[in-house]
PDB file of N, H, CA, C and O in Angstrom:
ATOM      1  N   MET A   1      -5.682 -64.601  -3.138  1.00  0.00           N
ATOM      2  CA  MET A   1      -5.303 -63.434  -3.849  1.00  0.00           C
ATOM      3  C   MET A   1      -5.544 -62.208  -2.958  1.00  0.00           C
ATOM      4  O   MET A   1      -6.604 -62.078  -2.347  1.00  0.00           O
ATOM      5  N   GLY A   2      -4.536 -61.301  -2.889  1.00  0.00           N
ATOM      6  H   GLY A   2      -3.675 -61.407  -3.385  1.00  0.00           H
ATOM      7  CA  GLY A   2      -4.630 -60.125  -2.038  1.00  0.00           C
ATOM      8  C   GLY A   2      -4.932 -58.862  -2.838  1.00  0.00           C
ATOM      9  O   GLY A   2      -4.752 -58.811  -4.055  1.00  0.00           O
ATOM     10  N   ILE A   3      -5.385 -57.875  -2.133  1.00  0.00           N
ATOM     11  H   ILE A   3      -5.531 -57.917  -1.145  1.00  0.00           H
ATOM     12  CA  ILE A   3      -5.665 -56.589  -2.759  1.00  0.00           C
ATOM     13  C   ILE A   3      -4.442 -55.691  -2.552  1.00  0.00           C
ATOM     14  O   ILE A   3      -3.916 -55.577  -1.445  1.00  0.00           O
ATOM     15  N   LEU A   4      -4.007 -55.063  -3.635  1.00  0.00           N
ATOM     16  H   LEU A   4      -4.434 -55.156  -4.535  1.00  0.00           H
ATOM     17  CA  LEU A   4      -2.845 -54.168  -3.594  1.00  0.00           C
ATOM     18  C   LEU A   4      -3.332 -52.735  -3.440  1.00  0.00           C
ATOM     19  O   LEU A   4      -4.072 -52.239  -4.290  1.00  0.00           O
ATOM     20  N   ILE A   5      -2.925 -52.061  -2.362  1.00  0.00           N
ATOM     21  H   ILE A   5      -2.323 -52.464  -1.672  1.00  0.00           H
ATOM     22  CA  ILE A   5      -3.306 -50.665  -2.122  1.00  0.00           C
ATOM     23  C   ILE A   5      -2.071 -49.807  -2.334  1.00  0.00           C
ATOM     24  O   ILE A   5      -1.026 -50.039  -1.725  1.00  0.00           O
ATOM     25  N   VAL A   6      -2.202 -48.814  -3.205  1.00  0.00           N
ATOM     26  H   VAL A   6      -3.050 -48.626  -3.700  1.00  0.00           H
ATOM     27  CA  VAL A   6      -1.092 -47.921  -3.524  1.00  0.00           C
ATOM     28  C   VAL A   6      -1.410 -46.545  -2.956  1.00  0.00           C
ATOM     29  O   VAL A   6      -2.454 -45.965  -3.253  1.00  0.00           O
ATOM     30  N   LYS A   7      -0.504 -46.031  -2.141  1.00  0.00           N
ATOM     31  H   LYS A   7       0.345 -46.502  -1.900  1.00  0.00           H
ATOM     32  CA  LYS A   7      -0.671 -44.688  -1.583  1.00  0.00           C
ATOM     33  C   LYS A   7       0.399 -43.788  -2.178  1.00  0.00           C
ATOM     34  O   LYS A   7       1.564 -44.173  -2.285  1.00  0.00           O
ATOM     35  N   GLU A   8      -0.009 -42.582  -2.564  1.00  0.00           N
ATOM     36  H   GLU A   8      -0.955 -42.269  -2.478  1.00  0.00           H
ATOM     37  CA  GLU A   8       0.937 -41.628  -3.139  1.00  0.00           C
ATOM     38  C   GLU A   8       1.235 -40.530  -2.132  1.00  0.00           C
ATOM     39  O   GLU A   8       0.364 -40.100  -1.375  1.00  0.00           O
ATOM     40  N   ALA A   9       2.464 -40.095  -2.140  1.00  0.00           N
ATOM     41  H   ALA A   9       3.172 -40.444  -2.755  1.00  0.00           H
ATOM     42  CA  ALA A   9       2.859 -38.979  -1.273  1.00  0.00           C
ATOM     43  C   ALA A   9       2.456 -37.666  -1.935  1.00  0.00           C
ATOM     44  O   ALA A   9       2.621 -37.494  -3.142  1.00  0.00           O
ATOM     45  N   ILE A  10       1.939 -36.763  -1.152  1.00  0.00           N
ATOM     46  H   ILE A  10       1.805 -36.903  -0.171  1.00  0.00           H
ATOM     47  CA  ILE A  10       1.544 -35.448  -1.652  1.00  0.00           C
ATOM     48  C   ILE A  10       2.508 -34.421  -1.079  1.00  0.00           C
ATOM     49  O   ILE A  10       2.702 -34.338   0.134  1.00  0.00           O
ATOM     50  N   SER A  11       3.101 -33.653  -1.958  1.00  0.00           N
ATOM     51  H   SER A  11       2.943 -33.721  -2.944  1.00  0.00           H
ATOM     52  CA  SER A  11       4.029 -32.610  -1.513  1.00  0.00           C
ATOM     53  C   SER A  11       3.243 -31.393  -1.040  1.00  0.00           C
ATOM     54  O   SER A  11       2.296 -30.959  -1.698  1.00  0.00           O
ATOM     55  N   ILE A  12       3.638 -30.854   0.090  1.00  0.00           N
ATOM     56  H   ILE A  12       4.406 -31.207   0.624  1.00  0.00           H
ATOM     57  CA  ILE A  12       3.005 -29.657   0.634  1.00  0.00           C
ATOM     58  C   ILE A  12       4.079 -28.590   0.770  1.00  0.00           C
ATOM     59  O   ILE A  12       5.123 -28.815   1.381  1.00  0.00           O
ATOM     60  N   PHE A  13       3.811 -27.430   0.194  1.00  0.00           N
ATOM     61  H   PHE A  13       2.962 -27.247  -0.303  1.00  0.00           H
ATOM     62  CA  PHE A  13       4.751 -26.320   0.255  1.00  0.00           C
ATOM     63  C   PHE A  13       4.089 -25.158   0.977  1.00  0.00           C
ATOM     64  O   PHE A  13       2.917 -24.854   0.755  1.00  0.00           O
ATOM     65  N   TYR A  14       4.849 -24.526   1.830  1.00  0.00           N
ATOM     66  H   TYR A  14       5.801 -24.773   2.010  1.00  0.00           H
ATOM     67  CA  TYR A  14       4.362 -23.364   2.557  1.00  0.00           C
ATOM     68  C   TYR A  14       4.995 -22.114   1.976  1.00  0.00           C
ATOM     69  O   TYR A  14       6.166 -22.135   1.597  1.00  0.00           O
ATOM     70  N   GLY A  15       4.247 -21.032   1.898  1.00  0.00           N
ATOM     71  H   GLY A  15       3.296 -21.015   2.206  1.00  0.00           H
ATOM     72  CA  GLY A  15       4.706 -19.810   1.256  1.00  0.00           C
ATOM     73  C   GLY A  15       5.437 -18.840   2.158  1.00  0.00           C
ATOM     74  O   GLY A  15       5.350 -17.632   1.942  1.00  0.00           O
ATOM     75  N   LYS A  16       6.146 -19.313   3.150  1.00  0.00           N
ATOM     76  H   LYS A  16       6.217 -20.295   3.326  1.00  0.00           H
ATOM     77  CA  LYS A  16       6.887 -18.386   4.008  1.00  0.00           C
ATOM     78  C   LYS A  16       8.142 -17.913   3.289  1.00  0.00           C
ATOM     79  O   LYS A  16       8.847 -18.700   2.658  1.00  0.00           O
ATOM     80  N   ARG A  17       8.406 -16.623   3.392  1.00  0.00           N
ATOM     81  H   ARG A  17       7.833 -15.983   3.905  1.00  0.00           H
ATOM     82  CA  ARG A  17       9.600 -16.047   2.776  1.00  0.00           C
ATOM     83  C   ARG A  17      10.672 -15.888   3.839  1.00  0.00           C
ATOM     84  O   ARG A  17      10.378 -15.698   5.019  1.00  0.00           O
ATOM     85  N   ASN A  18      11.902 -15.968   3.406  1.00  0.00           N
ATOM     86  H   ASN A  18      12.141 -16.122   2.447  1.00  0.00           H
ATOM     87  CA  ASN A  18      13.015 -15.716   4.315  1.00  0.00           C
ATOM     88  C   ASN A  18      13.038 -14.250   4.704  1.00  0.00           C
ATOM     89  O   ASN A  18      12.511 -13.403   3.983  1.00  0.00           O
ATOM     90  N   GLN A  19      13.642 -13.950   5.834  1.00  0.00           N
ATOM     91  H   GLN A  19      14.069 -14.638   6.421  1.00  0.00           H
ATOM     92  CA  GLN A  19      13.733 -12.563   6.283  1.00  0.00           C
ATOM     93  C   GLN A  19      14.512 -11.728   5.285  1.00  0.00           C
ATOM     94  O   GLN A  19      14.233 -10.538   5.133  1.00  0.00           O
ATOM     95  N   GLU A  20      15.483 -12.321   4.599  1.00  0.00           N
ATOM     96  H   GLU A  20      15.710 -13.287   4.723  1.00  0.00           H
ATOM     97  CA  GLU A  20      16.266 -11.563   3.623  1.00  0.00           C
ATOM     98  C   GLU A  20      15.415 -11.155   2.420  1.00  0.00           C
ATOM     99  O   GLU A  20      15.713 -10.162   1.756  1.00  0.00           O
ATOM    100  N   ASP A  21      14.364 -11.914   2.140  1.00  0.00           N
ATOM    101  H   ASP A  21      14.122 -12.721   2.679  1.00  0.00           H
ATOM    102  CA  ASP A  21      13.511 -11.633   0.990  1.00  0.00           C
ATOM    103  C   ASP A  21      12.451 -10.575   1.278  1.00  0.00           C
ATOM    104  O   ASP A  21      11.775 -10.127   0.352  1.00  0.00           O
ATOM    105  N   ALA A  22      12.291 -10.170   2.515  1.00  0.00           N
ATOM    106  H   ALA A  22      12.841 -10.534   3.267  1.00  0.00           H
ATOM    107  CA  ALA A  22      11.262  -9.197   2.874  1.00  0.00           C
ATOM    108  C   ALA A  22      11.531  -7.864   2.185  1.00  0.00           C
ATOM    109  O   ALA A  22      12.671  -7.406   2.111  1.00  0.00           O
ATOM    110  N   ILE A  23      10.479  -7.260   1.692  1.00  0.00           N
ATOM    111  H   ILE A  23       9.553  -7.632   1.752  1.00  0.00           H
ATOM    112  CA  ILE A  23      10.603  -5.977   1.009  1.00  0.00           C
ATOM    113  C   ILE A  23      10.768  -4.886   2.058  1.00  0.00           C
ATOM    114  O   ILE A  23      10.012  -4.819   3.027  1.00  0.00           O
ATOM    115  N   GLU A  24      11.756  -4.041   1.853  1.00  0.00           N
ATOM    116  H   GLU A  24      12.370  -4.095   1.066  1.00  0.00           H
ATOM    117  CA  GLU A  24      12.037  -2.983   2.809  1.00  0.00           C
ATOM    118  C   GLU A  24      11.318  -1.708   2.376  1.00  0.00           C
ATOM    119  O   GLU A  24      11.493  -1.245   1.249  1.00  0.00           O
ATOM    120  N   ASN A  25      10.510  -1.144   3.272  1.00  0.00           N
ATOM    121  H   ASN A  25      10.367  -1.520   4.187  1.00  0.00           H
ATOM    122  CA  ASN A  25       9.821   0.109   2.986  1.00  0.00           C
ATOM    123  C   ASN A  25      10.736   1.272   3.323  1.00  0.00           C
ATOM    124  O   ASN A  25      11.153   1.433   4.470  1.00  0.00           O
ATOM    125  N   ILE A  26      11.042   2.073   2.331  1.00  0.00           N
ATOM    126  H   ILE A  26      10.703   1.943   1.399  1.00  0.00           H
ATOM    127  CA  ILE A  26      11.883   3.245   2.529  1.00  0.00           C
ATOM    128  C   ILE A  26      10.962   4.463   2.576  1.00  0.00           C
ATOM    129  O   ILE A  26      10.267   4.763   1.605  1.00  0.00           O
ATOM    130  N   LEU A  27      10.964   5.158   3.710  1.00  0.00           N
ATOM    131  H   LEU A  27      11.529   4.914   4.498  1.00  0.00           H
ATOM    132  CA  LEU A  27      10.115   6.333   3.860  1.00  0.00           C
ATOM    133  C   LEU A  27      10.853   7.576   3.392  1.00  0.00           C
ATOM    134  O   LEU A  27      12.033   7.769   3.685  1.00  0.00           O
ATOM    135  N   VAL A  28      10.132   8.415   2.659  1.00  0.00           N
ATOM    136  H   VAL A  28       9.174   8.258   2.421  1.00  0.00           H
ATOM    137  CA  VAL A  28      10.692   9.641   2.101  1.00  0.00           C
ATOM    138  C   VAL A  28       9.757  10.790   2.461  1.00  0.00           C
ATOM    139  O   VAL A  28       8.536  10.654   2.385  1.00  0.00           O
ATOM    140  N   SER A  29      10.333  11.914   2.851  1.00  0.00           N
ATOM    141  H   SER A  29      11.325  12.024   2.912  1.00  0.00           H
ATOM    142  CA  SER A  29       9.528  13.095   3.107  1.00  0.00           C
ATOM    143  C   SER A  29       8.941  13.562   1.778  1.00  0.00           C
ATOM    144  O   SER A  29       9.672  13.938   0.862  1.00  0.00           O
ATOM    145  N   THR A  30       7.594  13.533   1.684  1.00  0.00           N
ATOM    146  H   THR A  30       7.000  13.228   2.429  1.00  0.00           H
ATOM    147  CA  THR A  30       6.907  13.764   0.414  1.00  0.00           C
ATOM    148  C   THR A  30       5.934  14.924   0.554  1.00  0.00           C
ATOM    149  O   THR A  30       5.227  15.034   1.556  1.00  0.00           O
ATOM    150  N   GLU A  31       5.901  15.781  -0.443  1.00  0.00           N
ATOM    151  H   GLU A  31       6.475  15.692  -1.257  1.00  0.00           H
ATOM    152  CA  GLU A  31       4.960  16.896  -0.458  1.00  0.00           C
ATOM    153  C   GLU A  31       3.577  16.375  -0.833  1.00  0.00           C
ATOM    154  O   GLU A  31       3.409  15.716  -1.859  1.00  0.00           O
ATOM    155  N   VAL A  32       2.587  16.678   0.009  1.00  0.00           N
ATOM    156  H   VAL A  32       2.723  17.214   0.842  1.00  0.00           H
ATOM    157  CA  VAL A  32       1.210  16.249  -0.241  1.00  0.00           C
ATOM    158  C   VAL A  32       0.272  17.437  -0.065  1.00  0.00           C
ATOM    159  O   VAL A  32       0.632  18.450   0.533  1.00  0.00           O
ATOM    160  N   TYR A  33      -0.933  17.290  -0.595  1.00  0.00           N
ATOM    161  H   TYR A  33      -1.226  16.467  -1.081  1.00  0.00           H
ATOM    162  CA  TYR A  33      -1.992  18.274  -0.396  1.00  0.00           C
ATOM    163  C   TYR A  33      -3.093  17.605   0.411  1.00  0.00           C
ATOM    164  O   TYR A  33      -3.700  16.636  -0.044  1.00  0.00           O
ATOM    165  N   SER A  34      -3.356  18.127   1.624  1.00  0.00           N
ATOM    166  H   SER A  34      -2.863  18.914   1.993  1.00  0.00           H
ATOM    167  CA  SER A  34      -4.363  17.576   2.531  1.00  0.00           C
ATOM    168  C   SER A  34      -5.588  18.466   2.543  1.00  0.00           C
ATOM    169  O   SER A  34      -5.492  19.678   2.354  1.00  0.00           O
ATOM    170  N   CYS A  35      -6.729  17.862   2.763  1.00  0.00           N
ATOM    171  H   CYS A  35      -6.807  16.877   2.916  1.00  0.00           H
ATOM    172  CA  CYS A  35      -7.988  18.602   2.820  1.00  0.00           C
ATOM    173  C   CYS A  35      -7.952  19.576   3.990  1.00  0.00           C
ATOM    174  O   CYS A  35      -7.469  19.236   5.070  1.00  0.00           O
ATOM    175  N   SER A  36      -8.460  20.783   3.776  1.00  0.00           N
ATOM    176  H   SER A  36      -8.853  21.058   2.898  1.00  0.00           H
ATOM    177  CA  SER A  36      -8.485  21.798   4.825  1.00  0.00           C
ATOM    178  C   SER A  36      -9.612  21.565   5.828  1.00  0.00           C
ATOM    179  O   SER A  36      -9.608  22.165   6.903  1.00  0.00           O
ATOM    180  N   ASP A  37     -10.576  20.706   5.498  1.00  0.00           N
ATOM    181  H   ASP A  37     -10.579  20.218   4.625  1.00  0.00           H
ATOM    182  CA  ASP A  37     -11.681  20.384   6.401  1.00  0.00           C
ATOM    183  C   ASP A  37     -11.212  19.322   7.398  1.00  0.00           C
ATOM    184  O   ASP A  37     -10.771  18.246   6.995  1.00  0.00           O
ATOM    185  N   ASP A  38     -11.304  19.619   8.695  1.00  0.00           N
ATOM    186  H   ASP A  38     -11.662  20.494   9.023  1.00  0.00           H
ATOM    187  CA  ASP A  38     -10.827  18.704   9.739  1.00  0.00           C
ATOM    188  C   ASP A  38     -11.586  17.377   9.772  1.00  0.00           C
ATOM    189  O   ASP A  38     -11.038  16.371  10.223  1.00  0.00           O
ATOM    190  N   SER A  39     -12.825  17.355   9.308  1.00  0.00           N
ATOM    191  H   SER A  39     -13.271  18.172   8.942  1.00  0.00           H
ATOM    192  CA  SER A  39     -13.608  16.117   9.346  1.00  0.00           C
ATOM    193  C   SER A  39     -13.300  15.193   8.159  1.00  0.00           C
ATOM    194  O   SER A  39     -13.725  14.038   8.150  1.00  0.00           O
ATOM    195  N   CYS A  40     -12.567  15.692   7.166  1.00  0.00           N
ATOM    196  H   CYS A  40     -12.222  16.630   7.173  1.00  0.00           H
ATOM    197  CA  CYS A  40     -12.221  14.898   5.976  1.00  0.00           C
ATOM    198  C   CYS A  40     -10.771  14.425   6.086  1.00  0.00           C
ATOM    199  O   CYS A  40      -9.906  15.174   6.542  1.00  0.00           O
ATOM    200  N   LYS A  41     -10.509  13.203   5.675  1.00  0.00           N
ATOM    201  H   LYS A  41     -11.212  12.595   5.305  1.00  0.00           H
ATOM    202  CA  LYS A  41      -9.161  12.645   5.725  1.00  0.00           C
ATOM    203  C   LYS A  41      -8.519  12.568   4.341  1.00  0.00           C
ATOM    204  O   LYS A  41      -7.518  11.875   4.162  1.00  0.00           O
ATOM    205  N   GLY A  42      -9.078  13.263   3.377  1.00  0.00           N
ATOM    206  H   GLY A  42      -9.891  13.827   3.523  1.00  0.00           H
ATOM    207  CA  GLY A  42      -8.576  13.216   2.007  1.00  0.00           C
ATOM    208  C   GLY A  42      -7.230  13.908   1.844  1.00  0.00           C
ATOM    209  O   GLY A  42      -6.975  14.950   2.448  1.00  0.00           O
ATOM    210  N   TRP A  43      -6.361  13.307   1.006  1.00  0.00           N
ATOM    211  H   TRP A  43      -6.568  12.461   0.515  1.00  0.00           H
ATOM    212  CA  TRP A  43      -5.067  13.899   0.692  1.00  0.00           C
ATOM    213  C   TRP A  43      -4.560  13.268  -0.601  1.00  0.00           C
ATOM    214  O   TRP A  43      -5.057  12.225  -1.026  1.00  0.00           O
ATOM    215  N   MET A  44      -3.568  13.905  -1.225  1.00  0.00           N
ATOM    216  H   MET A  44      -3.165  14.753  -0.880  1.00  0.00           H
ATOM    217  CA  MET A  44      -2.972  13.362  -2.447  1.00  0.00           C
ATOM    218  C   MET A  44      -1.535  13.823  -2.552  1.00  0.00           C
ATOM    219  O   MET A  44      -1.191  14.924  -2.122  1.00  0.00           O
ATOM    220  N   ARG A  45      -0.700  12.979  -3.122  1.00  0.00           N
ATOM    221  H   ARG A  45      -0.979  12.085  -3.471  1.00  0.00           H
ATOM    222  CA  ARG A  45       0.693  13.357  -3.364  1.00  0.00           C
ATOM    223  C   ARG A  45       0.734  14.464  -4.403  1.00  0.00           C
ATOM    224  O   ARG A  45      -0.140  14.547  -5.265  1.00  0.00           O
ATOM    225  N   LYS A  46       1.750  15.315  -4.321  1.00  0.00           N
ATOM    226  H   LYS A  46       2.461  15.248  -3.621  1.00  0.00           H
ATOM    227  CA  LYS A  46       1.896  16.422  -5.267  1.00  0.00           C
ATOM    228  C   LYS A  46       1.984  15.896  -6.694  1.00  0.00           C
ATOM    229  O   LYS A  46       1.439  16.502  -7.617  1.00  0.00           O
ATOM    230  N   ASP A  47       2.674  14.758  -6.879  1.00  0.00           N
ATOM    231  H   ASP A  47       3.117  14.265  -6.129  1.00  0.00           H
ATOM    232  CA  ASP A  47       2.843  14.191  -8.221  1.00  0.00           C
ATOM    233  C   ASP A  47       1.532  13.735  -8.847  1.00  0.00           C
ATOM    234  O   ASP A  47       1.435  13.635 -10.071  1.00  0.00           O
ATOM    235  N   PHE A  48       0.517  13.455  -8.022  1.00  0.00           N
ATOM    236  H   PHE A  48       0.595  13.536  -7.028  1.00  0.00           H
ATOM    237  CA  PHE A  48      -0.762  12.957  -8.531  1.00  0.00           C
ATOM    238  C   PHE A  48      -1.895  13.955  -8.317  1.00  0.00           C
ATOM    239  O   PHE A  48      -3.061  13.611  -8.515  1.00  0.00           O
ATOM    240  N   ALA A  49      -1.577  15.177  -7.919  1.00  0.00           N
ATOM    241  H   ALA A  49      -0.631  15.457  -7.758  1.00  0.00           H
ATOM    242  CA  ALA A  49      -2.596  16.191  -7.629  1.00  0.00           C
ATOM    243  C   ALA A  49      -3.246  16.693  -8.910  1.00  0.00           C
ATOM    244  O   ALA A  49      -2.623  16.742  -9.970  1.00  0.00           O
ATOM    245  N   THR A  50      -4.502  17.059  -8.782  1.00  0.00           N
ATOM    246  H   THR A  50      -5.008  17.019  -7.921  1.00  0.00           H
ATOM    247  CA  THR A  50      -5.218  17.643  -9.912  1.00  0.00           C
ATOM    248  C   THR A  50      -4.821  19.106 -10.061  1.00  0.00           C
ATOM    249  O   THR A  50      -4.249  19.690  -9.141  1.00  0.00           O
ATOM    250  N   ASP A  51      -5.115  19.692 -11.192  1.00  0.00           N
ATOM    251  H   ASP A  51      -5.580  19.218 -11.939  1.00  0.00           H
ATOM    252  CA  ASP A  51      -4.735  21.083 -11.458  1.00  0.00           C
ATOM    253  C   ASP A  51      -5.452  22.066 -10.529  1.00  0.00           C
ATOM    254  O   ASP A  51      -4.888  23.100 -10.171  1.00  0.00           O
ATOM    255  N   ASP A  52      -6.693  21.751 -10.137  1.00  0.00           N
ATOM    256  H   ASP A  52      -7.151  20.911 -10.428  1.00  0.00           H
ATOM    257  CA  ASP A  52      -7.444  22.678  -9.298  1.00  0.00           C
ATOM    258  C   ASP A  52      -7.121  22.525  -7.805  1.00  0.00           C
ATOM    259  O   ASP A  52      -7.574  23.334  -6.996  1.00  0.00           O
ATOM    260  N   LEU A  53      -6.342  21.496  -7.429  1.00  0.00           N
ATOM    261  H   LEU A  53      -5.974  20.838  -8.086  1.00  0.00           H
ATOM    262  CA  LEU A  53      -5.918  21.231  -6.048  1.00  0.00           C
ATOM    263  C   LEU A  53      -7.091  21.123  -5.079  1.00  0.00           C
ATOM    264  O   LEU A  53      -6.988  21.576  -3.939  1.00  0.00           O
ATOM    265  N   LEU A  54      -8.203  20.530  -5.514  1.00  0.00           N
ATOM    266  H   LEU A  54      -8.286  20.162  -6.440  1.00  0.00           H
ATOM    267  CA  LEU A  54      -9.348  20.294  -4.648  1.00  0.00           C
ATOM    268  C   LEU A  54      -9.254  18.885  -4.072  1.00  0.00           C
ATOM    269  O   LEU A  54      -8.699  17.982  -4.697  1.00  0.00           O
ATOM    270  N   CYS A  55      -9.807  18.711  -2.867  1.00  0.00           N
ATOM    271  H   CYS A  55     -10.258  19.445  -2.359  1.00  0.00           H
ATOM    272  CA  CYS A  55      -9.788  17.412  -2.191  1.00  0.00           C
ATOM    273  C   CYS A  55     -10.471  16.359  -3.066  1.00  0.00           C
ATOM    274  O   CYS A  55     -11.574  16.590  -3.562  1.00  0.00           O
ATOM    275  N   PRO A  56      -9.822  15.198  -3.260  1.00  0.00           N
ATOM    276  CA  PRO A  56     -10.418  14.154  -4.106  1.00  0.00           C
ATOM    277  C   PRO A  56     -11.637  13.492  -3.463  1.00  0.00           C
ATOM    278  O   PRO A  56     -12.387  12.795  -4.147  1.00  0.00           O
ATOM    279  N   MET A  57     -11.847  13.696  -2.159  1.00  0.00           N
ATOM    280  H   MET A  57     -11.238  14.262  -1.603  1.00  0.00           H
ATOM    281  CA  MET A  57     -12.960  13.036  -1.477  1.00  0.00           C
ATOM    282  C   MET A  57     -14.170  13.942  -1.279  1.00  0.00           C
ATOM    283  O   MET A  57     -15.307  13.507  -1.460  1.00  0.00           O
ATOM    284  N   CYS A  58     -13.931  15.209  -0.906  1.00  0.00           N
ATOM    285  H   CYS A  58     -13.007  15.562  -0.758  1.00  0.00           H
ATOM    286  CA  CYS A  58     -15.074  16.081  -0.595  1.00  0.00           C
ATOM    287  C   CYS A  58     -15.143  17.334  -1.469  1.00  0.00           C
ATOM    288  O   CYS A  58     -16.174  18.006  -1.489  1.00  0.00           O
ATOM    289  N   GLY A  59     -14.070  17.661  -2.190  1.00  0.00           N
ATOM    290  H   GLY A  59     -13.232  17.115  -2.174  1.00  0.00           H
ATOM    291  CA  GLY A  59     -14.088  18.817  -3.083  1.00  0.00           C
ATOM    292  C   GLY A  59     -13.681  20.120  -2.433  1.00  0.00           C
ATOM    293  O   GLY A  59     -13.671  21.149  -3.109  1.00  0.00           O
ATOM    294  N   ASN A  60     -13.341  20.128  -1.135  1.00  0.00           N
ATOM    295  H   ASN A  60     -13.349  19.292  -0.586  1.00  0.00           H
ATOM    296  CA  ASN A  60     -12.881  21.352  -0.470  1.00  0.00           C
ATOM    297  C   ASN A  60     -11.457  21.685  -0.901  1.00  0.00           C
ATOM    298  O   ASN A  60     -10.788  20.887  -1.558  1.00  0.00           O
ATOM    299  N   GLU A  61     -11.010  22.870  -0.522  1.00  0.00           N
ATOM    300  H   GLU A  61     -11.553  23.518   0.012  1.00  0.00           H
ATOM    301  CA  GLU A  61      -9.645  23.272  -0.837  1.00  0.00           C
ATOM    302  C   GLU A  61      -8.651  22.466  -0.017  1.00  0.00           C
ATOM    303  O   GLU A  61      -8.994  21.923   1.034  1.00  0.00           O
ATOM    304  N   THR A  62      -7.415  22.391  -0.507  1.00  0.00           N
ATOM    305  H   THR A  62      -7.137  22.832  -1.360  1.00  0.00           H
ATOM    306  CA  THR A  62      -6.373  21.637   0.181  1.00  0.00           C
ATOM    307  C   THR A  62      -5.239  22.558   0.598  1.00  0.00           C
ATOM    308  O   THR A  62      -5.095  23.666   0.081  1.00  0.00           O
ATOM    309  N   ILE A  63      -4.432  22.079   1.550  1.00  0.00           N
ATOM    310  H   ILE A  63      -4.549  21.179   1.970  1.00  0.00           H
ATOM    311  CA  ILE A  63      -3.252  22.814   1.991  1.00  0.00           C
ATOM    312  C   ILE A  63      -2.031  21.919   1.799  1.00  0.00           C
ATOM    313  O   ILE A  63      -2.129  20.697   1.913  1.00  0.00           O
ATOM    314  N   MET A  64      -0.887  22.525   1.510  1.00  0.00           N
ATOM    315  H   MET A  64      -0.808  23.517   1.418  1.00  0.00           H
ATOM    316  CA  MET A  64       0.332  21.768   1.296  1.00  0.00           C
ATOM    317  C   MET A  64       0.960  21.407   2.634  1.00  0.00           C
ATOM    318  O   MET A  64       0.999  22.227   3.551  1.00  0.00           O
ATOM    319  N   GLU A  65       1.457  20.161   2.744  1.00  0.00           N
ATOM    320  H   GLU A  65       1.426  19.494   2.000  1.00  0.00           H
ATOM    321  CA  GLU A  65       2.201  19.719   3.918  1.00  0.00           C
ATOM    322  C   GLU A  65       3.138  18.585   3.496  1.00  0.00           C
ATOM    323  O   GLU A  65       3.073  18.104   2.365  1.00  0.00           O
ATOM    324  N   PHE A  66       3.994  18.173   4.402  1.00  0.00           N
ATOM    325  H   PHE A  66       4.047  18.564   5.321  1.00  0.00           H
ATOM    326  CA  PHE A  66       4.928  17.084   4.125  1.00  0.00           C
ATOM    327  C   PHE A  66       4.584  15.896   5.007  1.00  0.00           C
ATOM    328  O   PHE A  66       4.249  16.058   6.181  1.00  0.00           O
ATOM    329  N   ARG A  67       4.669  14.690   4.429  1.00  0.00           N
ATOM    330  H   ARG A  67       4.941  14.558   3.476  1.00  0.00           H
ATOM    331  CA  ARG A  67       4.443  13.441   5.166  1.00  0.00           C
ATOM    332  C   ARG A  67       5.548  12.455   4.801  1.00  0.00           C
ATOM    333  O   ARG A  67       6.071  12.475   3.687  1.00  0.00           O
ATOM    334  N   ASP A  68       5.895  11.595   5.754  1.00  0.00           N
ATOM    335  H   ASP A  68       5.470  11.579   6.659  1.00  0.00           H
ATOM    336  CA  ASP A  68       6.832  10.515   5.479  1.00  0.00           C
ATOM    337  C   ASP A  68       6.039   9.347   4.905  1.00  0.00           C
ATOM    338  O   ASP A  68       5.268   8.690   5.605  1.00  0.00           O
ATOM    339  N   LEU A  69       6.248   9.107   3.610  1.00  0.00           N
ATOM    340  H   LEU A  69       6.874   9.641   3.041  1.00  0.00           H
ATOM    341  CA  LEU A  69       5.505   8.072   2.891  1.00  0.00           C
ATOM    342  C   LEU A  69       6.466   7.090   2.235  1.00  0.00           C
ATOM    343  O   LEU A  69       7.626   7.427   1.999  1.00  0.00           O
ATOM    344  N   PRO A  70       5.996   5.867   1.934  1.00  0.00           N
ATOM    345  CA  PRO A  70       6.844   4.917   1.216  1.00  0.00           C
ATOM    346  C   PRO A  70       7.225   5.441  -0.161  1.00  0.00           C
ATOM    347  O   PRO A  70       6.412   6.050  -0.855  1.00  0.00           O
ATOM    348  N   LYS A  71       8.454   5.199  -0.538  1.00  0.00           N
ATOM    349  H   LYS A  71       9.115   4.704   0.026  1.00  0.00           H
ATOM    350  CA  LYS A  71       8.956   5.658  -1.840  1.00  0.00           C
ATOM    351  C   LYS A  71       8.285   4.856  -2.939  1.00  0.00           C
ATOM    352  O   LYS A  71       8.169   3.634  -2.845  1.00  0.00           O
ATOM    353  N   ILE A  72       7.838   5.558  -3.999  1.00  0.00           N
ATOM    354  H   ILE A  72       7.933   6.551  -4.076  1.00  0.00           H
ATOM    355  CA  ILE A  72       7.257   4.868  -5.148  1.00  0.00           C
ATOM    356  C   ILE A  72       8.018   5.195  -6.400  1.00  0.00           C
ATOM    357  O   ILE A  72       7.676   4.705  -7.476  1.00  0.00           O
TER     358      ILE A  72
END
């Protein structure tokens, strides 16, 4: 009498996306408020700015400028 060994195949799928499926980042010139302090890197989009226009990181005043940012 022999021993019967059964092996099952396991499917392996890789999560690579086709180049056509890649999300395209569209950059738009956007108005932002940047911290006036050179040592701080804080900034915020105009659409999300607070009423007092203070830096969200250090609390200093901000200045208006334009940056090329991804469209949201």
